[in-house]
FIZADREN-284231 format. One record per atom (N, C-alpha, C): z negated, x negated, y negated. Coordinates in steps of 0.001 Angstrom, whole numbers, plus 500000, padded with zeros to 6 digits. Example, Ala and Ser with C-alpha at 12.3 -4.5 7.8 and 13.67 -1.06 7.14 Angstrom:
<atoms>
492200486810505690;492200487700504500;492200486800503300;492920487150502250;492860486330501060;492130487100499970;
</atoms>
This chain:
<atoms>
513442479875482050;514755480026482032;515576480768482354;516832481837482550;517205482774481762;517368483350483351;516783482485484456;517149484217485923;515424484476485601;515002483702485104;513896484460485250;513310485390484711;513886485801483282;513361486623482524;514789488069483224;514674487999483932;515416488698484569;514516489287485713;514321488387486533;513569488327487664;512297489633487718;512059490814486799;511395491879486793;512169492413487471;514072493054487200;514983494160486965;515419493975488380;515249492070488552;515735491407490099;514865492329491994;514187492394491153;512904493258492167;513050494067492879;514141495075491577;514061496274491568;515737496699492427;516943496048491943;517765496223491903;518494495932493096;518163494223494206;518273493489494870;518321494548495932;516917495082496332;516764495807497272;518039497273497698;517604497724496380;518399498848495560;520274498384496642;520789497454495921;522418497005496321;522535496722497347;521505496037498294;521549495951499262;521307497263500033;520891497806500011;520191499358500962;522297500036500835;523013499504499572;524359500406499758;525327499340500221;524966498627500916;525598497838500894;526151497667502779;524576498046502808;524200497841504380;524872498356505441;525271499892505287;526405500673506025;527792500142505876;527951499760504918;529848498269504986;529133497827505777;528335496723505968;528548495446506501;528163496024508448;527248496844507787;527485497778509503;528365497946510295;529363498071509527;531011498333510238;530971497079510552;531369496509510147;532078495221510334;531434494395511280;529960494130511007;529271493591511804;527826493199512237;527511493795513515;525810493804513079;524974492530512798;525330491007512988;525106490037513242;524970489959510668;526270490555510508;526289489470509263;525475491021508479;525444492590508750;524396493158508161;523322492743508099;522212492088509347;521151491799509806;521002490714508349;522051489906508649;521238488744507922;521885488718506494;522811490011506205;522676489955504860;520785490683504226;520905491314504937;519194492213504721;518266491251504596;518218489670505436;516976489418505659;517470488123504517;518750487669504029;518882487170502831;518776487624502013;518713489260501501;518542489688500215;516936489381500659;515694489947501783;514382490356501153;514053488869500977;514270487460501640;513284486886501623;513459486107500117;515260486182499207;515256485980497868;514434486626496852;514115488103497677;513335489128496496;511747488883496858;511486488102497848;510290487682498187;509792485950497306;510693485469497436;510932484186496758;510953483984495395;512021485654494760;511593485534493434;510415486130492417;509430486542493785;508157487352493758;507042486923493611;507274485629494263;505920484638494130;506471483886493292;507488483540492011;508322482569490929;508164483427490033;507712485112490172;507558485846489080;505606485897488921;505406485894489843;503539485595489904;503188484611490057;503572483401489215;503207482193489387;503236481738487958;504636482967487092;504688482730485919;503492483594485337;503994484388485303;502756485847484906;501237485360484874;500547484304486072;499391484050485881;499345482390485039;500557481570484984;500177480922484151;501149480861482579;501379482312482363;502514482125481019;501563483855480271;500883484506481377;500826485803480794;502073486780481026;501721488138480607;502196489152480611;503472489743480007;504497489610480884;506212489756481139;506199491327480989;507602491456480043;508168492626479464;509470492676480153;509984493546480107;511958493536480564;512293494992480859;512977494671479053;513502496516478521;515002496448479113;515665497269480194;516585497099480028;517648498034478904;518989497572479114;519680497559477907;519779497149476558;518297496303475800;518116495625475229;518828494044474701;518832493646474234;520679492162474154;519003491690474048;518186490989474075;516973490623474007;515694490980475271;515656491066476510;514482491228477645;513140491787477102;512943490776475959;511907490918475448;511802491764473738;512843491939473706;513011493108473273;512346494755473309;511070495196472850;510452496481473876;510891497246472597;510256497542471230;510218498253470134;511354498103469236;512470498282469147;513567497818468059;513384499015467251;512891499546467018;512428501022465899;511420501281465619;509811500449466217;508502500726465886;508069501539467127;508458502164468476;507790502408469039;509206502148470615;508806502336472038;509058502015473037;510482503281472743;511774502618473671;512914503554473373;513853503919474492;513419502327475132;514061502363476209;513472501789477356;513924501689478973;513312502082480051;512523500369480193;511356500834480330;511017499115479781;510321498929481722;509575497784482013;509339496776482997;507999495733482752;506921495745483019;505827495437482998;504999494612484045;505014493500483814;504820492399484635;503772492074484202;502654492408484892;500651491471484218;500163491064485608;499672490307485609;498196489563487503;498450491042488055;497849492078488135;498135492862489295;499056493664489342;500213493672488275;501448494549489313;502187493240489741;502078491444489409;502770490669490791;501701490672491589;500900490834491796;500138490991493069;499754492012494094;500743493800493617;501041494113494575;502319494062494500;502870493471494118;504437492846494496;504892491966495381;504481491353495767;504262490380496377;503889490718497686;502769491537497696;502048492351499011;503404493258499165;503776494333498494;505381495135499111;505953493749499954;506358493580499032;507984492667499376;507343491672500733;506587490748501070;505298490762502377;506036491060503120;505272492715503021;505338493335504196;506526493907504794;507695494422503838;508775494802504302;509602493809504925;509005492463504142;510107491423505553;509158491180506757;507886491089507048;507748491286508129;508088492981508695;508364493581508248;508663494653509297;509923494770509700;511046494317508484;512473494125508942;512597493190509961;511946492188510342;511821491263511318;511475491239512193;510394492611512710;509614493044513544;510767494528514448;511724494932512858;512784495804514033;513361495223514000;514323494058514500;515711493841514772;515170494438515968;513910494015516531;513719494007518203;513482495472518661;512528495664517820;511905497045518390;512756498418517997;513679498228517530;514535499334517190;516242498760517120;516493498073518119;517709497462518824;518372498552519743;517124499538520479;518613500472521328;519056501840519902;518874502127518756;519064503064518275;520135502331517598;521201503402517742;522641503615517098;523244503937515422;521855504141515063;521722504550513937;521082503542513112;521782502063513096;520762501346512233;521187501090511334;522029501390510863;522654501001509345;522080501740508519;521607503484509120;521250504669508335;519278503952508202;519290503960509339;517331503527509244;517392502400508575;518183501021508088;517756500115507328;518307500254506208;519174502014505991;519104501893504126;518297502079504033;517241503256504675;516170504442504097;515087502935503916;514865502026504535;513848501420504374;514117500620503134;515175500027502991;515563499556501900;515193500011500829;515425501383500466;515617502434499214;514118502721499600;512964502762499796;512071502862500283;510656501878499941;511316500253499909;511057499177499454;511256499106497965;512604500028497792;513092499871496100;511810500782495369;511706502085495879;510796503133495673;509437502216495369;509142501978495891;507164501627495799;507615500166494982;508542499331495226;508427497767493863;508953498770492266;509939499984492175;509828500391491429;508699501364490262;507750501879491014;506342502072491158;505016501487490917;505434500060491617;504758498879491177;505091498289489483;506061498204489194;506821497247487849;506833498132486716;507118499183486969;507827500385485854;506386500555484311;506579500651483745;505797500521482174;506319502169481781;506739503026482716;506798504622481569;507081505917482714;506204506473482149;505653507330483037;507450508338483667;508307508266483522;509169509217484175;509609508735485054;509668507269484928;510296506367486200;509453506679486400;508299506351486778;507424506656487971;507280507631488702;508002508669487702;508422509815488682;509441510041489541;510455509493489156;511847509084489602;512025508080490390;510700506828490898;510718506422492340;509645506769492785;508861507573493065;507884508169493282;508770509319494117;509850510047493864;510345510996494624;511658509964495744;511862508652495417;512657507882495677;512112507439497000;510436507152497195;509674506827497814;509571507922498603;509235509434498334;509296511137499421;510608511069500018;511600510587499674;512830511218500209;512874510496501382;513313508935501013;513360507550502279;512284508271503152;511183508438503071;510318507735503696;509881509303504753;510732510632503971;510489511704504795;512161511848506345;512541510872505574;513807510432506422;513538509855507377;512848508636506947;511883506967508699;511608507827509699;510570508553508567;509546509904509890;510528510435510710;511111511484510196;512124512031511587;513188511017512148;512881510112512656;513935508889513223;514115509432514117;513046509519514992;513111510049516552;513196511481516015;514344511868515762;514990513428515938;514888514053516962;514788513311518230;514762514011519496;513300514833519951;512382514024518740;510971514592519542;510791516080517921;510465516812518715;510080518007517617;509401517366516817;507824516767517092;506890516509516260;506758515504515242;508224515049515275;508670513673514601;508904514953513337;510136515911513510;510553516437512493;509412517124512069;508542518258512104;506943518690511890;506105517600511535;506013516279511148;505711515311510199;506123515277509461;507394515053509357;508523515373508556;508856516505507297;508508517225508003;508348518436507107;506800518483506909;505393518107507316;504874518295506292;504700516964505273;505585515874505554;504957515269504301;505875515396503098;507335516335503699;508126516686502629;507142517914501500;506482518171501886;505848519708501460;504758518860500469;504100517857501701;503270517321500535;503119515979499471;504438515812499957;505300514735498590;505416515763497365;506514516750497709;507332518003496881;505846518336495440;504977518373496624;503656519269495627;503516518227495047;503243517051495444;502401515421494675;503617515266493234;504832515356493320;505869515385492457;506009516520491430;506015517492491855;505428518566490950;504394518272490154;503541517828490566;502008517301489555;502460516281488769;503149515191489463;503274514413488273;504664514740487343;505596515967487239;506825515401486629;505892517008485434;504956517752486133;503933518335485296;503530518145483848;503260516896484732;502380515702483647;502837514891483010;504071514487483021;504758513893482306;505568515113481218;505718515936481407;506103516900480392;504915517019479497;503781517676479447;502471517763478762;502636516266478411;502723514887478308;502579514205477695;503654513963476842;504885514250477370;505993514027476499;506083514994475097;505836515901475910;505240517580474468;504044517107473483;503115516435473470;502090516298472742;502546514852472414;503034513989472144;503394512465471808;504158512175471777;505512512919472270;506979512203472607;507338510497472500;506440510124473601;506271509288474123;506292509122475519;506997508246476406;506722508091478159;506293506910478043;506267506059477368;505464504631477367;504365504566477646;503889503763479205;502232503976479537;501388503136478338;502180502496477317;501394501478477147;501128502104475375;502588502935475105;502958503158473545;502067504980473439;501863505694474925;500689506566475309;499588506029475334;498823505170475635;497220504530475542;497198504028473710;498090503454473581;498010503257471951;497877504434470944;498364505646471612;498247507121471053;496922508298471246;496137507835472368;495504508813473089;494705509615472182;494954510380472591;493873511552471713;491997512172471793;492642511870473644;490731512747474107;491207514323474170;492137514607474327;492758516746474393;492338516756475278;492196517761475216;492240518785476423;493579518378477415;494735518673476640;496061518851477548;495489517106478262;495063516396477906;495255514644478356;494512514231479108;493118515460479674;492297515737480781;493233516730481891;493716517416481207;494868518137481823;495262517190482813;496382516402482093;497282515307482658;496203514129484004;495447513582483167;494943512679484320;494320513885485233;493855514687485472;493886515644486781;495184515339487343;495762516034487431;497435516278487498;497505514653488443;497886513803487085;498132512480488201;497376512158489049;495698512063488743;494767511646490218;495262512399491209;495126513604491084;495178514673492821;496560514498492927;498641513848492094;499166513391492580;499177511998493918;498710510944493487;498591510263494105;497331509851495387;496492510891494387;495045511287495605;496024511504496885;496729512052496454;497344512852497964;498655512203498653;499090511226498200;499950509968498399;499272509301499172;498258508646498875;497230507995499674;497109508195500360;496358509063500960;495680509898501698;494460510240501809;494071510416500871;492114510787500644;492070512247501030;490517512345501591;490388513311501333;489970514173500496;489707514889499696;490539516376501235;491726516522501189;492899515221500760;494242515752500430;494978514897502564;493822514503502822;494528513505503958;494822514150505472;495671515336504838;495703515721506640;497049515522507197;497942515338506654;499695514590506776;499047513547507865;498328512349506798;498496511161507385;498374511105508540;497645511465509723;497657511591511314;498711512118512023;499572512765511111;500373513728512430;501689512032511876;502199511845511315;502765511086510728;502725509090511285;501482509591510259;501195507764511359;501671507732513210;500960508801513800;501118509619515289;503270509249515383;503890509900515136;504966510222514834;506397509216514400;505730508392513072;507183507994512767;506778506569513342;508347505549513445;508524504564514227;507618503688513797;506863502266514445;505707501660513783;506108500707512435;507171500608512275;507475499572511393;507966500066509965;508140501741510073;507778502380509111;506786502921508534;505506502636510139;504657503318509878;503870502182508301;504046501153508729;503382499659508101;504141499928506680;504876499904506274;505778500099505324;505199502122504200;504541502746505215;504481503895504351;502387503428503502;501895502616505188;500434502663504767;500644501462503590;501702500785503151;501778499632501521;502008501001500922;503425501760500939;503065502739500038;501787503735498840;501297503312500954;500104504793500418;498893503433499421;499010502053499871;498476500931498354;498306501360496836;499954501240497228;500410501094496005;499887502477494998;499977503536496181;499834504740494921;498355504369494372;497500503856494980;496381503428494878;496485502649493488;497036501385493272;497132500801492617;497942501469491487;498549502254491379;498513503460490082;497584504433489579;496585504553491023;495299504843490380;494608504100489282;494719503167490060;493865502182489081;494720502060487625;495781502236487729;496345501564486033;496149502878485253;496659503948486166;496750504846485065;494354505354484716;493356505026485460;492341505422485114;491757504261484037;492341502699484111;491983502074483738;492994501683482189;494419501269482389;495143500986481652;495251502336480502;495715503039480555;495916504203480172;495864505181479533;494624505261480005;492947506469480080;491623506227479821;491692504711480576;490323504090480310;489332504422479794;489529503920478672;489536504033477129;488728505167476141;489223506237476559;488465508027476095;488495508992476829;488593509147478429;488359510003479347;485925509022479774;485945510658480420;484853510140481292;484649509494481700;485151507660482313;485035507512483132;484145507324484075;482462507710484008;481239507924484476;481667508916485825;482041510091484873;482455511500485821;483495511274486831;484393511101486445;485847510533486780;485139509465488371;484742508821487908;483959507121489007;483146507621490343;482319508801489742;481632509414490780;482196509840491717;483390510617491195;484048511341491811;485033510708493061;485008509650492599;486349508635492973;485129508309494606;484089507908493652;483579507489495006;483049508183496083;482645509229495690;482039510305496732;483052511005497462;484986510747496714;486138511210497939;485291509999498518;485294508276498256;485816507668499415;484824507542500215;483402508059499988;482507508263501113;483182509342502075;483601510524501350;484138511347502545;485116510737503714;486299510028503010;487240509445503252;486407508715504357;485491507732504487;485215506962505227;484800507683506310;483585508881505844;482543509095507282;483682510160508195;484827510832507635;485617511803508250;487092511442509131;486804509768508447;488085508642509269;487581508234509949;486503507903510104;486073506943511446;484988508260512530;484706509427512179;484881510656512772;485479510808514031;486694511422513165;487799511821513740;488779510791514492;488513509568514318;488809507694514993;488060508212516885;486828508665516081;486230508459517786;486432509420518575;486813510871519043;487784511646519317;489533511006520127;489718510525518954;491267510278519055;491895509409520801;493088509338521820;493015509115522474;494518508509522175;495168509254520696;496686508641521472;496118507160519834;496783506702520319;496661504624519490;496593504668518094;498501505285518476;498709505654516523;497868506845515633;497334507778516373;496863508735515203;494989508013515195;494274507011516049;493322507138516000;493215505200514590;494484504734514943;494121503395513732;494303504746512318;495755505871512861;495712506155511482;494404507452510874;493758507461511586;492272508226510936;491646506513510729;491896505750510665;490920505008510660;491552504113509288;493056504256508805;493562504379507891;492812505096506757;492555506337506621;492080507466505538;490766506510505353;490061506205507133;489070505309506068;488637504387505353;490023503223505747;489460502411504760;490656502775503463;491034503421502931;491218504093501769;489575504156501173;489194504986502337;487636505241501053;487274504131500583;487099503242501577;486921501457500731;487038501582499566;488561501240499790;489194501195497990;488148501993497065;488663502787497293;488187504372496186;486980504092495611;485459503612497133;484355503381496649;483974502212496334;485092501568495292;484960499905494491;485645500681494002;486674500850493913;487101501703492212;486305502508491160;485685503858492574;484550504499491360;484052504081491163;482980503193491710;481693502331491701;482261501409489811;483111500548489666;483274500052488399;483809500919487500;484587502126487634;484549503238486624;483418503952485900;482482503821486989;480842504506486649;480805503563485115;480977502407485003;480067501520484178;481584501377483349;483077501008482891;484178501047482218;483510501827480598;483900501157479651;484469499792479665;482931498914479428;482459499082479215;481416498141479115;480648497872480199;481384497007481169;481363496910482703;480273495314482598;479359495589483852;478172494612484061;479396493542485508;478381492430485613;478463491513486501;479718492227487690;478251493203487618;478490494211489191;479534495482489227;479878495718488200;481262496411487683;482199495380488321;482364494652487051;483883493842487572;483594493232488792;482918493045489764;482639492667491327;483488493773492214;482672495289491540;483145496426492845;484447496188492455;485273496209491415;486631496517491039;487477495189491687;487006494184491804;487733493440492299;487545493117494438;486573493817494407;486006493902495657;487330495179496373;487420496246495432;488706497331495842;490082496981495818;490646495844494721;491743495224494746;491763493796496060;490567493489496176;490740492732497024;490866493465498461;490256494770498508;490627495372500132;491613495691499958;492795495809499142;493955496456499316;495079496289499921;494817494757499369;495514493577500044;494803493075501774;493509492775501700;493098493031503291;493406494624504598;493631495851503916;494270496735504064;495471496404504798;496567495819503665;497956496119504080;497483495010505167;497087493796505461;496697493081506408;496600493471507971;495555494210507997;494828494710509060;495627495737509628;495247496601508370;496310497826509264;498182497801510148;498528496673508795;499453496403509450;499509495905511012;498928494600510812;498734493988512436;498150494571513494;497357496257512920;496961496902514486;498346497984514306;498524497709514040;499914499146513856;500773498480514613;501368497177514369;502562496433514658;502134496012516129;501118495907516701;500363495284518104;500694496689519450;500422498142518256;499927498867519252;501552499407519527;502943499392518567;503889499199518234;504460498332519689;503686496910519526;504762496577520520;504037497213522302;503186497836522606;502637498460523450;503215499461523651;503564500180522760;504488501408523419;505964500816523820;506030499794523386;507684498914523451;507989498615524755;506668497877524959;506598497444526635;506204498036527557;505645499543527244;505192500236528403;505618501139527924;506072502091527073;506268503152527166;505045504105527138;503673504133526887;503093504966526575;502218504784525119;501509505285524837;500889505582523001;499259505891523533;499243506746524862;497762507337525235;497000505767526111;495586505251525701;494956504444526017;494466505209527338;494106505954527578;493793506186528747;495147505993529925;495855505656529645;497365505877530772;497500504383530921;496752503142529819;496759502059529766;495113501104530596;495493500132530564;494664499253530827;495589498125531756;494283496919531479;494456495375531733;495872495206531421;495963495505530440;497771494716529170;496746493231529560;495468492545529323;495086491561529083;495761490435529540;496251490760530752;496389489838532174;497484489663532449;498707490541531261;500267490192531837;500167489856530600;499486490335529283;500057489850527548;498842489104526950;498151488410527466;496762487774526476;497043487437525421;498057486988524963;498625486423523891;498703488553522771;498309489666522782;498753491063522561;497003491219523206;496259491315523409;494893491176523406;494421490481522498;494654488982522244;493828488062521455;494434488808519741;495708489488519683;496026489771518232;495442491285517980;495239491908518737;494064493009518232;493048492574517985;492576491838519174;490591490827518817;491183491335517327;491503490507516566;491759489791515634;491925491316514754;492949491347514599;493095492983514032;491893493715513738;490986494224515276;489815495112514626;488597494295514669;488298492898514717;487510492570513966;487701492342512263;488969492712512043;489037492071510671;488640493560509603;489258494993510385;489272495969509709;487449496735510175;487504496120511254;485509496363510910;484483495571510476;485245495054509751;484108494168508682;483446492880509314;483579492097510318;483324491456510851;483706489460510336;483414489062510031;483264488101509742;483223486676510593;484246485736510919;484859485471509445;486433485708509642;486478487210508916;487792487424508879;488036488559507677;488982487960507024;489608489118505787;488893490530505558;488390491074506343;487797492144505957;486311492462505506;486299491195506226;483518491120506051;484359490395504602;484893489920503892;484702489410502515;484979490021501509;486058491699501762;486165492094500465;484777493659500739;485046493549501810;483440494923501787;482317494274501817;482327493431501909;481254492620501279;481018492743500043;481820492449499274;482451492255497555;481924493969497225;482148494242497393;482473496195497598;480422496499498020;479959496216499061;478223496261499072;477426495400498350;478114494835497853;476871494205497041;476767494665496056;478111495035495471;478105495773494059;477932496899493613;478215497497494759;477694499424494979;476953498901495215;475783498440495816;474414498983496264;473820498885495114;473644497845493911;473452498181492342;473878499694492161;474456500322492300;475496502178491250;473609502545492426;474369502678493775;473600503272494879;473493503094495521;472028502805496070;471767501870497767;472204503260498782;472618504287498705;473016505403499517;474681505070499847;475400504875499025;476306504691498939;477235503270500045;476289502506499541;476576500954500798;475679501732502007;474941501746502241;474624502116503935;475889503189504489;476303504472503666;477359504911504142;478374504187504894;478736503327504036;479645502321503984;479663501399504925;478229501116505260;477694500007506684;478211500734507361;477591501781507150;477372502814508722;479066502989509400;480072502976508112;481741503776508644;481903502505509288;482226501156509103;482136500043509797;481614499958510653;479955500231511072;479465500153512210;480205500384513839;480856501996513017;480846503077513834;482934502641513988;483078501711513357;484579501977513286;484872500673514375;483834499798514047;483545498801515294;483445499285516601;482613499968516510;482498500472518699;483998501452518522;484394502482517588;485712502557518183;486235502046519044;486688500421518242;487571499608518527;487303498759519355;485785498532520143;485663497801520970;486194499056522026;486047500160522284;486318500949523239;488277501296523180;488885500990522565;490155500731522213;490170499700523069;489738498317522970;490238497149523803;489364497088524759;488803497464525164;487834497295526704;488968498452527412;489492499856526979;490437500606527548;491607500133528127;492054499646527299;493541499260527234;493770497879527722;492816497353527681;493283495455527785;492497494976528797;491369495655528723;489942495399530334;490707496055531240;489888495513532400;489713496283533671;491529496421534411;491692497580535813;492504496937536670;493588497350535628;494851496764535437;495974497273535473;496434498898535688;496980498959535651;497844500248535707;498974500730535345;499683499470534737;501427499789535203;500983498426535743;502977498253536632;503862497057536964;505096496708536025;505453498207535707;506792497674534659;506678497906533623;505277496534533475;505502496347531815;506804494744531523;507457495164530480;508421494474529391;507512493060529358;508478492094528648;507924491508527895;507770491250526648;506927490418525121;506933490833524404;507827490235523569;508778490659522799;509877489888522286;509476488791521717;509823487697521560;509114486286520679;508871486405518553;510346486973518465;510912488005516904;509474488539516454;509230489749517816;507902490511517757;506498489736517116;506306488718518353;505130488395518543;504763487268516894;506172486800517006;506079486038515454;505195486575514542;506255487428513864;505663488483513182;503858489347513335;503736489583514026;502181489606514369;501043488500514032;501926487162515251;501353485950514804;501165485775513097;502208485307512110;502106485686510698;500764486422509967;500799487855510172;499782488511510191;497923488168510069;497828487580511462;496961487551512197;496241486054511879;497523484807511292;497516483549510340;497080484112508748;496896484790508622;496302485214506773;495773485673507135;494803486621508066;493659487369507969;492810486333507847;493225485230509249;492484484200510001;491956483428508141;492998482701507581;492686481835506125;492209482372505231;491987483715505040;492052485186504401;490039484745504029;490196485201505743;488421485297505741;487698483996505664;488472482437506058;487601481568506185;487512480764504363;488727481416503507;488781480761502207;488891482200501601;487492482784501409;487862484141500556;487757483167498681;486931482871498524;487239482347496944;488181481911496611;489635480693497501;490728480620497086;492042481909496382;491548482752497372;492444484059497354;491701484840495908;489854484906495704;489194485803494886;489819485589493525;489378483749493580;489668483275492193;490869482704491331;492145482884492319;493575482531492041;494517484255491698;493876484917492813;494547486136492557;494125487238492191;492810487705493266;491938488450492960;491224488671491947;490669487709490901;490023488001489379;491053488071488662;492523487406488284;493297488254487587;493650489282487658;493924489614488154;494337490582488773;493513492092488061;492149491526488105;490662492293487687;491170492782486669;490823491131485685;491082490996484281;492197491699483387;493123491937484729;494339492496483884;494280493976483771;493378494516484800;492998496202484508;491977496276483067;490866495695483928;489948495705482643;489969495932481249;491075494725480709;491316494575478940;492477495020478872;492749496607478923;494083497138478942;494840497143477269;493768496473476576;494525495852475129;495894495156475415;495297493798476219;496055493296476697;497745493340476977;497749494448477998;498723495558478398;499585496344477277;498871496768476254;499028497319475218;500003496754473938;499371495573474095;499694494283472954;500973493768473430;500959493214475116;502000492568475406;503866494094475125;503313494882475408;504928496003475262;504900496233473538;503630496520473146;503886496712471659;504022496881470476;
</atoms>
């Protein structure tokens, strides 16, 4: 179908055009503005699912901007235009991004209804979605840099949205400085690649790679930039501050952007440079950084009373599990054993589970702040008597993120534990201990916040739309936990195969 050919571009173009139209429609009518945004997001969601189904059924889809035929990528023997590439991995990440964005926006409509600047807020929200979709689907390095910048600038504006709070402005400034450093690393790496190969397309560079000193410098720069963006140790310092001060719907999208950065790490290490760099050394570096992230995340979460900062440190630990799976898989690449493939699959699976689990926990905490005005758990108590549904949702989220069966976090962490144990039992032991400590932390939060004697009587009712969005996340968490093989066989395994066979990516583009 003609429309299906253009879906890769539409996944980026629709949020971008909606962002520019939002302020205009907001001047006319707020209901019209909201209806327009929801319609655009639902349309994007449906097209993303359609594209994902097509990719899983028919293989990689390539879109060339400016070509008479969208599939014409190399009219003069090598790629000269902007190319979007969609394989099973891209499609998987794209569906996660769009789904979380739709849930965040619907949650936003009641959570942010007090604000007079919603036109600007929604515009930035849509630009952030545009940047994430561009990072996910782009097939060349320069546009990766452009979308990296779009994500950074829109995120900084959203973090500073509570402009009356000095802490929010400080967090936005920290994020902007960190993002600028990362962007400079990416731009320098892109310049080095272009100077050496006269190419910017990922597939073309992967096909021409020489394993020179410059290539190693490029790998170091790109990995440093995207580890920084993901918030891994030792470049995690911005994450608790940003997550503690940004509006909760923004935090949920920032979590998603961190997971997109991890996808870029997967793409760079496997598809572009995986066949020429020392993957064993890089794998051990990432695995050690993963273990350090787990250790630091859970230990710092232990001493927090601010609920948003506490979950922010937990998010650092969860990034560690993904890096642990990725690193363990890279150690044996390209001659992967069964357990190497399982480690990579576990890391990919955990990306999806992190998006669901952390989003649910943050939305529950955002709802607590919305109905009580408090974010310090020591000032709360007995909320389960007033809001039993909120207590149940938090219980589901904390069980999932701690890796308890039968929730989704258990399925992905078990895959990581089983496979990593074959490489190094010590890494698995640290990972298991991290999950145990995380469970202890959230049990304490649940007891202090939801049980005991109520400390506040002026508690508002939870808006139904906010409750519905949290319920959808909880439902997915339970369904994935009960039927993990259904998702692994149909989504995770194809995504993993797309990564560990870079020659198919190169062949599709060239």
